[in-house]
LODOGU-61293 format. One line per 5 residues: number of its first residue (from 1); their letters; for each residue x, y, z of C-alpha. Coordinates in nm, 3 decimals, padded with zeros to 5 digits. Each point is the difference from the previous one (the first is absolute). Example, Ala and Ser with C-alpha at 12.3 -4.5 7.8 and 13.67 -1.06 7.14 Angstrom:
BEGIN
1) AS) 01.230/-00.450/00.780 | 00.137/00.344/-00.066
// end
This chain:
BEGIN
1) MRFRG) -00.319/07.593/17.283 | -00.095/-00.331/-00.151 | -00.315/00.032/00.143 | -00.016/00.356/-00.225 | 00.176/-00.187/-00.269
6) SVEAT) -00.293/-00.219/00.002 | -00.251/00.207/-00.007 | 00.149/00.219/-00.244 | 00.130/-00.297/-00.215 | -00.458/-00.108/00.004
11) AVVLG) -00.111/00.366/-00.119 | 00.240/-00.009/-00.284 | -00.093/-00.264/-00.076 | -00.370/-00.044/00.029 | 00.037/00.372/-00.185
16) AVLLA) 00.160/-00.158/-00.312 | -00.293/-00.214/-00.006 | -00.243/00.261/-00.045 | 00.224/00.150/-00.218 | -00.016/-00.320/-00.218
21) GVFTL) -00.341/-00.026/00.030 | -00.024/00.369/-00.155 | 00.195/00.000/-00.202 | -00.076/-00.327/-00.230 | -00.361/00.048/00.013
26) PYVVH) -00.197/-00.213/-00.133 | 00.233/-00.279/00.176 | -00.186/-00.034/00.312 | -00.342/00.005/-00.202 | 00.045/-00.268/-00.189
31) FTDAG) 00.284/-00.194/00.233 | -00.169/-00.336/-00.061 | -00.114/00.021/-00.385 | 00.204/00.226/-00.222 | 00.340/00.083/-00.147
36) RLDTN) 00.221/00.108/-00.281 | -00.189/-00.295/-00.167 | 00.049/00.273/-00.342 | 00.295/-00.098/-00.062 | 00.188/-00.371/-00.007
41) DGRWS) 00.305/00.109/00.223 | -00.295/00.099/00.233 | -00.118/-00.398/-00.019 | 00.303/-00.098/00.024 | 00.113/00.171/00.314
46) IWVVS) -00.374/-00.122/00.197 | 00.158/-00.330/-00.117 | 00.362/00.018/00.115 | -00.083/00.049/00.334 | -00.293/-00.174/00.073
51) WVAHA) 00.220/-00.276/-00.149 | 00.278/00.074/00.218 | -00.228/-00.006/00.320 | -00.103/-00.322/-00.122 | 00.264/-00.195/-00.062
56) LTTDP) 00.124/00.134/00.336 | -00.325/-00.144/00.229 | 00.033/-00.285/-00.217 | 00.287/-00.168/-00.073 | 00.342/00.288/00.005
61) SQLFR) 00.187/-00.225/-00.181 | -00.214/-00.009/-00.306 | 00.036/00.415/00.040 | 00.199/00.029/-00.371 | -00.235/-00.226/-00.191
66) ANIFY) -00.216/00.165/-00.059 | -00.315/-00.113/-00.186 | 00.029/00.162/-00.321 | 00.234/-00.177/-00.311 | -00.062/-00.290/00.078
71) PHPNA) 00.238/-00.219/00.040 | 00.271/00.293/00.062 | 00.108/-00.115/00.378 | 00.099/00.355/00.088 | -00.240/00.257/-00.171
76) LAFSE) -00.007/00.253/00.262 | 00.356/00.083/-00.095 | -00.123/00.100/-00.368 | -00.019/00.379/00.192 | -00.056/00.120/00.344
81) GNIVE) -00.075/-00.201/00.244 | -00.109/00.236/00.270 | 00.084/-00.187/00.254 | -00.051/00.249/00.276 | -00.324/00.082/-00.139
86) GVLAA) -00.135/-00.340/00.031 | 00.107/-00.063/00.358 | -00.202/00.348/00.078 | -00.267/-00.174/-00.192 | -00.018/-00.358/00.186
91) PVWLL) -00.229/00.102/00.281 | -00.233/00.170/-00.203 | -00.021/-00.293/-00.222 | -00.063/-00.232/00.235 | -00.307/00.213/00.146
96) TKNPY) -00.149/00.049/-00.312 | 00.133/-00.176/-00.286 | -00.087/00.328/-00.218 | 00.236/00.107/-00.256 | -00.111/00.292/00.021
101) TTHNF) 00.064/00.071/00.372 | 00.272/-00.170/-00.034 | 00.225/00.222/-00.202 | -00.238/00.340/00.088 | 00.115/-00.039/00.333
106) VFLWS) 00.393/00.029/-00.114 | -00.078/00.247/-00.205 | -00.150/00.232/00.222 | 00.281/-00.132/00.286 | 00.278/00.078/-00.278
111) FVLSF) -00.088/00.365/00.044 | -00.023/-00.019/00.388 | 00.321/-00.120/00.003 | 00.159/00.248/-00.215 | -00.124/00.287/00.231
116) VATYY) 00.115/-00.115/00.250 | 00.329/-00.098/-00.060 | 00.105/00.333/-00.172 | -00.202/00.196/00.331 | 00.283/-00.210/00.215
121) LIRHL) 00.317/00.109/-00.214 | -00.071/00.309/-00.001 | -00.116/00.010/00.353 | 00.354/-00.163/00.059 | 00.163/00.282/-00.186
126) TGDRR) -00.132/00.281/00.131 | -00.200/-00.108/00.263 | -00.263/00.231/-00.101 | -00.394/-00.242/00.017 | -00.123/00.308/-00.240
131) AAIIA) 00.196/-00.012/-00.247 | 00.042/-00.381/00.003 | -00.371/00.000/-00.059 | -00.023/00.244/-00.288 | 00.264/-00.211/-00.188
136) GILFA) -00.169/-00.334/00.076 | -00.268/00.166/-00.219 | 00.256/00.142/-00.246 | 00.118/-00.364/-00.052 | -00.288/-00.252/00.036
141) YCPFA) -00.217/00.159/-00.264 | 00.259/00.154/-00.270 | -00.108/-00.030/-00.302 | 00.254/-00.329/-00.043 | -00.195/-00.197/00.188
146) FARQA) -00.339/00.038/-00.147 | 00.128/-00.099/-00.333 | 00.079/-00.321/00.146 | -00.368/-00.125/00.136 | -00.025/-00.291/-00.259
151) HVQLL) 00.364/-00.106/00.173 | -00.027/-00.115/00.311 | 00.391/-00.046/00.032 | 00.121/00.392/-00.114 | -00.277/00.112/00.245
156) MVGFL) 00.244/-00.096/00.285 | 00.202/00.341/-00.023 | -00.039/-00.025/00.365 | 00.310/-00.229/00.050 | 00.210/00.287/-00.149
161) PWAML) -00.001/00.189/00.303 | 00.018/-00.279/00.223 | 00.304/-00.112/-00.097 | 00.162/00.322/00.001 | -00.133/00.083/00.400
166) AWHRF) 00.131/-00.354/00.052 | 00.344/00.129/-00.182 | 00.029/00.357/00.258 | -00.125/-00.230/00.276 | 00.306/-00.201/-00.054
171) MERTT) 00.251/00.313/-00.054 | -00.134/00.097/00.340 | 00.055/-00.307/00.207 | 00.261/-00.213/-00.249 | -00.112/-00.381/00.216
176) IARAI) -00.002/-00.305/-00.159 | -00.413/-00.005/00.107 | -00.004/00.316/-00.202 | 00.179/-00.097/-00.283 | -00.217/-00.335/00.036
181) ELGLV) -00.342/00.204/-00.042 | 00.161/00.167/-00.318 | 00.054/-00.304/-00.129 | -00.306/-00.144/00.024 | -00.188/00.344/-00.157
186) LTTTG) 00.157/-00.030/-00.251 | -00.109/-00.398/-00.035 | -00.342/00.155/00.048 | 00.040/00.208/-00.233 | 00.159/-00.186/-00.306
191) LACAY) -00.322/-00.260/00.095 | -00.274/00.226/-00.051 | 00.125/00.124/-00.285 | 00.348/-00.075/-00.225 | 00.038/00.369/-00.132
196) YGIFA) -00.023/00.196/00.343 | 00.230/-00.269/00.155 | 00.251/00.054/-00.286 | -00.037/00.398/00.076 | -00.017/-00.034/00.387
201) GGMVT) 00.314/-00.218/-00.046 | 00.230/00.270/-00.205 | -00.153/00.275/00.217 | 00.149/-00.168/00.310 | 00.296/-00.081/-00.231
206) FASLW) 00.062/00.324/-00.059 | -00.050/00.161/00.304 | 00.215/-00.234/00.187 | 00.297/00.121/-00.222 | -00.119/00.320/00.049
211) FSISR) -00.076/00.031/00.387 | 00.369/-00.184/00.047 | 00.147/00.321/-00.180 | -00.223/00.309/00.164 | 00.035/-00.161/00.376
216) GRWKD) 00.347/-00.143/-00.068 | -00.077/-00.360/00.088 | 00.175/-00.116/-00.334 | 00.264/-00.198/00.198 | -00.233/-00.102/00.305
221) VKYWA) -00.006/-00.398/00.008 | -00.240/-00.021/00.176 | -00.235/00.227/-00.219 | 00.062/-00.211/-00.320 | -00.035/-00.309/00.177
226) MVAVA) -00.321/00.108/00.120 | -00.081/00.106/-00.383 | 00.146/-00.397/-00.105 | -00.281/-00.156/00.299 | -00.303/00.223/-00.168
231) AVVCI) 00.052/-00.127/-00.350 | 00.145/-00.325/00.106 | -00.383/-00.046/00.182 | -00.135/00.133/-00.311 | 00.136/-00.203/-00.237
236) GTILP) -00.024/-00.351/00.204 | -00.391/00.120/00.088 | -00.074/00.055/-00.444 | 00.150/-00.256/-00.116 | -00.245/-00.248/00.084
241) FFLPY) -00.280/00.160/-00.187 | 00.302/00.149/-00.304 | 00.070/-00.361/-00.085 | -00.293/-00.126/-00.224 | 00.077/00.294/-00.150
246) MQMQR) 00.353/-00.027/-00.110 | -00.112/-00.373/-00.063 | -00.296/00.164/-00.246 | 00.257/00.261/-00.147 | 00.259/-00.339/-00.069
251) STGFE) -00.267/-00.234/-00.152 | -00.175/00.307/-00.212 | 00.266/00.232/-00.088 | -00.224/00.245/00.138 | 00.160/00.359/00.021
256) RSLGG) -00.128/00.365/-00.059 | 00.118/00.151/-00.285 | 00.190/00.327/-00.020 | -00.274/00.160/-00.168 | -00.108/00.400/00.078
261) QYSAN) -00.401/-00.061/-00.021 | -00.011/-00.003/00.370 | 00.210/00.312/00.025 | -00.107/00.380/00.152 | 00.009/00.283/-00.204
266) IGAWL) -00.081/00.360/00.055 | -00.400/-00.055/-00.029 | 00.041/-00.299/00.257 | 00.161/00.255/00.267 | -00.280/00.241/-00.032
271) VSSAW) -00.350/-00.187/-00.040 | -00.235/-00.143/00.291 | -00.351/-00.052/00.069 | -00.046/00.195/00.273 | -00.302/00.233/00.008
276) SHRWW) 00.217/00.326/00.024 | 00.237/-00.071/-00.251 | -00.205/-00.288/-00.277 | -00.099/00.343/-00.232 | 00.391/00.047/-00.136
281) AAYLD) 00.013/-00.369/-00.117 | -00.204/00.112/-00.333 | 00.360/00.247/-00.073 | 00.217/-00.293/00.073 | 00.169/-00.207/-00.309
286) KPSEV) -00.016/-00.366/00.103 | 00.106/-00.071/00.317 | 00.124/-00.336/00.051 | -00.050/-00.022/00.399 | -00.197/00.200/00.259
291) LFPGI) 00.250/00.167/00.243 | -00.036/00.284/00.114 | 00.076/00.039/00.358 | -00.261/00.256/00.061 | 00.036/00.388/00.009
296) LACVL) 00.078/-00.008/00.365 | 00.220/-00.206/-00.020 | 00.200/00.160/-00.264 | -00.035/00.340/00.154 | 00.083/-00.130/00.368
301) GIWGA) 00.216/-00.255/-00.077 | 00.252/00.228/-00.223 | -00.052/00.312/00.312 | 00.085/-00.255/00.224 | 00.281/-00.087/-00.103
306) TLVLR) 00.105/00.365/-00.029 | -00.083/00.107/00.320 | 00.220/-00.328/00.112 | 00.323/-00.007/-00.202 | -00.008/00.398/-00.009
311) RTVVE) 00.027/-00.053/00.418 | -00.303/00.317/-00.002 | -00.174/-00.286/00.259 | 00.119/00.055/00.304 | 00.170/-00.310/00.131
316) PPSND) -00.134/-00.078/00.398 | 00.286/-00.026/00.280 | 00.101/-00.363/00.025 | -00.183/-00.074/00.243 | -00.350/00.116/-00.122
321) RRTTV) -00.232/-00.186/-00.192 | 00.102/-00.040/-00.381 | -00.256/00.206/-00.180 | 00.128/00.038/-00.339 | 00.136/-00.269/-00.194
326) PRDVA) 00.444/00.004/00.038 | 00.191/00.113/-00.317 | 00.166/-00.329/-00.092 | -00.336/-00.140/-00.014 | -00.173/00.294/-00.261
331) WFYVG) 00.361/-00.106/-00.188 | -00.089/-00.325/00.028 | -00.410/00.049/-00.177 | 00.114/00.212/-00.275 | 00.289/-00.219/-00.135
336) LAVFT) -00.226/-00.265/00.069 | -00.291/00.198/-00.214 | 00.241/00.096/-00.284 | 00.124/-00.342/-00.014 | -00.311/-00.146/-00.011
341) LWLTF) -00.180/00.242/-00.217 | 00.280/00.019/-00.314 | -00.049/-00.428/00.082 | -00.369/00.030/-00.109 | 00.096/00.098/-00.329
346) GPDAG) 00.105/-00.324/-00.091 | 00.237/-00.136/-00.247 | 00.020/00.308/-00.246 | 00.144/00.188/00.307 | 00.258/-00.283/00.096
351) LYTLL) -00.005/-00.032/00.356 | -00.281/-00.296/-00.007 | 00.239/-00.144/-00.281 | 00.304/-00.045/00.229 | -00.146/-00.111/00.299
356) YDTVP) -00.177/-00.273/-00.258 | 00.306/-00.075/-00.138 | 00.175/-00.072/00.376 | -00.315/-00.052/00.250 | -00.128/-00.357/-00.077
361) VFSFL) -00.325/00.063/00.152 | -00.111/00.282/-00.253 | -00.022/-00.239/-00.246 | -00.301/-00.067/00.181 | -00.156/00.336/-00.075
366) RAPSR) -00.134/00.193/-00.315 | -00.173/00.331/00.156 | 00.301/00.233/00.135 | -00.283/00.278/00.022 | -00.101/-00.190/00.321
371) AGIVV) 00.266/00.159/00.169 | -00.155/00.283/-00.009 | -00.203/-00.069/00.334 | 00.403/00.037/00.155 | -00.045/00.377/-00.130
376) TLCLV) -00.323/00.102/00.175 | 00.121/-00.163/00.339 | 00.303/00.204/-00.022 | -00.180/00.351/-00.067 | -00.245/-00.127/00.278
381) VLAAP) 00.283/-00.079/00.233 | 00.163/00.339/-00.122 | -00.355/00.179/00.069 | 00.001/-00.043/00.365 | 00.278/00.314/00.077
386) ALIAL) -00.231/00.244/-00.221 | -00.324/-00.137/00.188 | 00.128/00.049/00.402 | 00.140/00.310/-00.143 | -00.348/00.139/-00.131
391) MRRKA) -00.129/-00.144/00.318 | 00.231/00.172/00.210 | -00.244/00.328/-00.055 | -00.216/00.135/00.306 | -00.337/-00.199/-00.121
396) TTAAF) 00.164/-00.332/-00.004 | -00.295/-00.203/00.078 | -00.158/00.251/-00.365 | 00.308/-00.075/-00.163 | -00.026/-00.350/00.051
401) AVLLV) -00.337/-00.033/-00.107 | 00.006/00.221/-00.351 | 00.304/-00.212/-00.025 | -00.190/-00.354/00.024 | -00.284/00.163/-00.220
406) LAVAD) 00.241/00.097/-00.266 | 00.186/-00.380/00.021 | -00.365/-00.172/-00.026 | -00.097/00.212/-00.322 | 00.348/-00.016/-00.183
411) TYRAP) -00.051/-00.453/00.000 | -00.397/-00.030/00.039 | -00.060/-00.235/-00.298 | -00.346/-00.192/00.062 | -00.224/-00.158/-00.086
416) LRMRE) 00.242/-00.238/-00.072 | -00.154/-00.277/-00.319 | -00.157/-00.273/00.137 | -00.221/-00.262/-00.211 | -00.252/-00.262/00.235
421) APPLP) 00.049/-00.380/-00.074 | -00.241/-00.159/-00.167 | -00.182/-00.277/00.125 | 00.197/-00.322/-00.010 | -00.107/-00.241/-00.227
426) HAYRT) -00.220/-00.343/00.083 | 00.326/-00.210/-00.207 | 00.265/00.180/00.288 | -00.215/-00.140/00.292 | -00.023/-00.349/-00.141
431) LADLP) 00.365/00.009/-00.080 | 00.091/00.077/00.351 | -00.138/-00.326/00.143 | 00.211/-00.224/-00.284 | 00.313/-00.134/00.098
436) KAPTL) 00.334/00.120/-00.117 | 00.109/-00.010/-00.345 | 00.091/00.214/-00.342 | -00.270/00.241/-00.096 | 00.000/00.204/-00.344
441) ELPYW) -00.195/00.285/-00.069 | -00.174/00.151/-00.313 | 00.082/00.186/-00.221 | 00.356/-00.089/00.010 | 00.178/00.383/-00.063
446) ASGPE) 00.248/-00.067/-00.232 | 00.161/00.241/-00.109 | 00.281/00.234/00.161 | -00.240/00.274/00.052 | -00.305/-00.202/00.145
451) YHRHA) 00.234/-00.177/00.218 | -00.111/00.248/00.294 | -00.358/-00.107/-00.033 | 00.085/-00.321/00.141 | 00.032/00.168/00.368
456) EYMLA) -00.361/-00.023/-00.032 | -00.048/-00.351/00.053 | 00.240/00.058/00.304 | -00.161/00.202/00.204 | -00.274/-00.255/-00.038
461) STAHW) 00.196/-00.242/00.095 | 00.003/00.164/00.309 | -00.334/-00.240/00.045 | 00.116/-00.336/-00.042 | 00.369/00.013/-00.033
466) QPLIN) 00.073/-00.267/-00.227 | 00.287/00.005/-00.209 | -00.049/00.190/-00.332 | 00.192/-00.061/-00.346 | -00.112/00.370/-00.031
471) GYSDH) 00.216/00.260/00.204 | 00.141/00.405/-00.063 | 00.346/00.117/00.121 | 00.277/00.185/-00.073 | 00.159/-00.246/-00.113
476) IPQDF) -00.188/-00.280/-00.299 | 00.199/-00.375/-00.001 | 00.050/-00.043/-00.381 | -00.174/-00.315/00.018 | -00.328/00.199/00.115
481) RDAAP) 00.026/00.195/-00.306 | 00.064/-00.303/-00.282 | -00.313/-00.150/00.126 | -00.271/00.275/00.047 | -00.074/00.003/-00.342
486) ALNSF) -00.092/-00.401/-00.013 | -00.134/00.046/00.337 | -00.236/00.279/-00.074 | -00.141/-00.240/-00.279 | -00.144/-00.218/00.260
491) PSREA) -00.194/-00.230/-00.059 | 00.205/-00.141/-00.303 | 00.242/-00.290/-00.018 | 00.357/00.207/00.000 | -00.172/00.176/00.359
496) FAILE) -00.060/-00.300/00.147 | 00.342/-00.155/-00.046 | 00.169/00.257/00.156 | -00.252/-00.020/00.303 | 00.024/-00.378/00.022
501) PLGAR) 00.365/-00.042/00.158 | -00.058/00.297/00.236 | -00.285/-00.207/00.111 | -00.282/00.297/-00.052 | -00.287/-00.074/00.163
506) YVVVH) -00.262/00.272/00.000 | -00.102/00.257/-00.243 | -00.191/00.311/00.072 | -00.119/00.168/-00.317 | -00.094/00.418/00.022
511) LDLMN) -00.251/00.010/-00.285 | -00.091/00.351/00.086 | 00.368/00.075/-00.065 | -00.064/-00.087/-00.385 | -00.231/00.135/-00.295
516) AENRA) -00.227/-00.142/-00.189 | 00.158/-00.212/-00.193 | 00.262/-00.144/00.220 | -00.231/-00.090/00.256 | -00.213/-00.208/-00.262
521) SMIRR) 00.294/-00.145/-00.152 | 00.126/-00.117/00.385 | -00.368/-00.100/00.105 | -00.015/-00.215/-00.294 | 00.336/-00.174/00.060
526) LDTDF) -00.050/00.012/00.364 | -00.335/-00.214/-00.030 | 00.042/-00.151/-00.337 | 00.340/-00.065/-00.143 | 00.194/-00.077/00.343
531) AAHLR) -00.311/-00.086/00.183 | 00.122/-00.376/00.054 | 00.349/00.172/00.197 | -00.167/00.277/00.217 | -00.319/-00.062/00.260
536) PLEKS) -00.107/00.315/00.096 | 00.040/00.091/00.382 | -00.203/00.366/-00.003 | -00.161/00.160/-00.311 | -00.226/00.282/00.228
541) GDVWL) 00.050/00.341/-00.148 | 00.302/00.085/-00.201 | 00.280/-00.181/00.126 | -00.007/-00.378/-00.036 | 00.183/-00.283/00.168
546) YEIIA) 00.115/-00.321/-00.166 | 00.231/-00.289/00.154 | 00.184/-00.178/-00.283 | -00.067/-00.293/-00.002 | 00.224/-00.184/-00.311
551) SPR) 00.217/00.108/-00.261 | -00.080/-00.062/-00.373 | 00.226/-00.187/-00.165
// end
């Protein structure tokens, strides 16, 4: 049995890898030299995966001391830490030192995980491998996932079915081993994506209450003790990684406002970029998000729920292999879907406001619409009984083949957007060989709408890992905002006055990012007005490197 299980697992993983390569084209073609460079969020994602992998393989104690926003000591905590992504990427980073290869490995792995976790969740609940394969495609390649191509942490949707699989295994055998397993899966989910960690925690909390009633265990002391063990394991293992965020929140007063700009609207639940349904996007009124679960997920999910809840599917004998979702499980996913759908509409719908006011971790979140992926998971689980019913006909193999084709047609989106990386300027190669010291990159984007452009410098820093005074993240420190206008004028007396206490040593100047007038002014100030204070180290091409040797008095 163990051998057969290993063969099945190998086949599932290899199939998932093949599907990921096909569904995410051209990632396998440009695995080493391209990414979402058409957006600075995409550049940020490549940087953060590389930084965590670099820190973990050099000095893990410096993990949160990311090389941005110098001299802030825990700049990684200004946004998602992407700890799990960095752990996965570490071997690739060690072998290649290539940020694109490192990131793209994690990118493809996220889809593999989503398929495999969904497969085993459905396989556990129904025992049907064919339904599990189709469900895996419907969830792993749903429109929500492709809309997050530039945000690596939001691609980690596979941890949600994995968390629910751990829960159902825990319910099946409530032991301390299963409790520890559940707690560790929840920890891993939270370290992969804070949003999904909170969603998974909420799902398991709801499940613990629901199934304690549906299965008569609300008075079972052992049951609640094991739930507590899972909670303690989760909190205890995630706390060391959460402390920097708490410190950052206390020191900066950082908190997500209760705004509605990241809430879902009706259009969000209808829009999709998949080829089979993108055509109707033109008829929608300003969708705020991309949350459409897919045609098959919606139709089969609703039908499957009806089959189970109305008991039109004949329950197998108690000693037979399970071939449909148990009725209380179906009710659980129906309730979870309705609850989460309500949550996605944000403050105006009321539920999100209640949770924001009563659950402390919600102050870290700003996009209630992202909970929409939980609705898609619920629909995919509920679709399993419908898939099984359709494949119980005489032509079982033919039905499976047709459903497989329909699932691919319903979700296929490739080719995905990518842009090949430009050649690395010689200035960065020179900088990589210099002693570590605070570094300034120019132009120093100084207004709020331009802050995201610092991500270009962050991605380039993967070639040298010098501590950057520049930075871009979810949280922009106030001292960065205050100093930005003066630093944008470098070289100037005001800018030198700010840089001197920081011990700034290197300046990278991107002449190619300046218009003709600013370029001429910059060259004059570098090579004439402040020539006595700056030593040129690299002046080939349009990216120049200088060393600060003195400050004007």
